[in-house]
MARVEX-395994 format. One record per atom (N, C-alpha, C): residue in three letters; z, y, x. Coordinates in pm, whole numbers, plus 50000, padded with zeros to 5 digits. Example, Ala and Ser with C-alpha at 12.3 -4.5 7.8 and 13.67 -1.06 7.14 Angstrom:
MARVEX-395994
ALA507804943151319ALA507804955051230ALA507804967051320SER507084977551285SER507144989451367SER507875000351290
This chain:
MARVEX-395994
MET320207231125709MET320517227425849MET319237228825932ASN319197238426021ASN318077238626114ASN318497231726242ASN318307237526356ASN318587230326480ASN320047232126525THR320957230126433THR322377230926465THR322827217826528GLN324037217926582GLN324577205326636GLN324627194826526GLU324957199126406GLU325017189826293GLU323657183126272GLN322587191026275GLN321247185626257GLN320857176626375GLN321227180726496GLN320917172626614GLN321597159026607ILE322857158926566ILE323607146326554ILE322987137826444LEU322647144026330LEU322027136626220LEU320687130626264ASP319867138326334ASP318587133126383ASP318807121326477HIS319807122426563HIS320157111626656HIS320487098926578LEU321337100226477LEU321757088726397LEU320607083026314LYS319737091726263LYS318607087126182LYS317607078826262GLN317647080026393GLN316777072026480GLN317317057926497GLY318417054826427GLY318997041426437GLY319927040026556ARG320267051226618ARG321137051026736ARG322577054126695THR323527049526773THR324927052726752THR325307064026849ILE326517069526828ILE326937080426917ILE328457080426931THR328907083527052THR330337085027083THR330597099727113PRO331857103827113PRO332167117827147PRO331637122027284ILE331707113227383ILE331217116727517ILE329707118527515GLU328997109627445GLU327547110827434GLU327167123827361ALA327907127227256ALA327627139527182ALA327817151827271LEU328837151627354LEU329077162727445LEU327957163627549GLU327627152427610GLU326617152327716GLU325207155627663GLN324847150227548GLN323477151527498GLN323247163727408HIS324307168127338HIS324137178727239HIS325117190427256GLY325997189727356GLY326967200327377GLY327997201327265CYS328217190327197CYS329127189927081CYS330517185427125PHE331497194627114PHE332867191427155PHE333657184627045ARG333287186526917ARG334067181126806ARG333197172426717LEU332817161026770LEU331937151926696LEU332577147726564SER333857145226563SER334507140626439SER334357150926328ALA334377163826361ALA334207174326260ALA332777174226206VAL331797172026294VAL330407171226251VAL330197159026162ILE330787147826200ILE330677135526120ILE331277137825981LEU332417144625975LEU333057147525846LEU332137155925758LYS331497166125815LYS330557174425738LYS329387166125687LEU328867157325772LEU327747148825730LEU328177139425618ARG329367133925627ARG329867125125521ARG330017132925391LYS330527145225398LYS330677153525278LYS329327157225219SER328287157025301SER326927159825254SER326277147425193GLY326987136125195GLY326487124125130GLY325977113125222TYR326057115225353TYR325607104925446TYR326707094625466GLU326317081825463GLU327277071025485GLU327287067825634ILE328387071225699ILE328517069125843ILE329767060625866VAL329597049825938VAL330717040925968VAL331237043726108THR332507040926127THR333167042826256THR333507029326314HIS333087027126437HIS333457015026511HIS334427019526621HIS335527012526634HIS336487015726740HIS336267006326857GLU336037012226974GLU335747004327094GLU336797007027201ARG337056996827280ARG337976998527394ARG337327007327499ASN338117015827560ASN337627023827672ASN337357014627791THR336537019127884THR336147010627996THR337337006728083ASN338377015028087ASN339557011828167ASN340627004428086ASN340257000227963ASN341146993027871ASN342377000927829ALA342367014127853ALA343477022627810ALA343057030127684GLY343287024127569GLY342967030727444GLY341577027427392THR341197034627286THR339907032527223THR339217045827199HIS337937045027165HIS337177056727124HIS336307052727005ALA335807062726935ALA334977060226817ALA333507059726855ARG332777051126787ARG331317050926795ARG330837051626650TYR330017061726620TYR329567064026483TYR328157058726463GLU327927053626340GLU326627047826306GLU326287051526162LEU325057055926142LEU324577059326008LEU324137046525938VAL324597044725815VAL324157033325735VAL322857037525669ILE321787030725704ILE320477034025651ILE320157024625535GLU319917030725420GLU319607023025300GLU318207017225313VAL318067004625279VAL316756998125280VAL316266997525136ALA315067002625114ALA314497002624979ALA314216988224934ALA314506985524808ALA314306972024753ALA312886969524714
């Protein structure tokens, strides 16, 4: 993975930040964040999905977060 959208999203998550589909589109030009997240999960990254209410209370959207392992 060089500077692909997948790498950009992974770098974003590794900084301890979360990301939504709108943020991915605005910041990385990524239209299909869920597909990128699926690829990252298949590569072994543990990413959790939080479901949040939309600002107008009509439905929900996903917010993704990388689970960072803490060394013992």
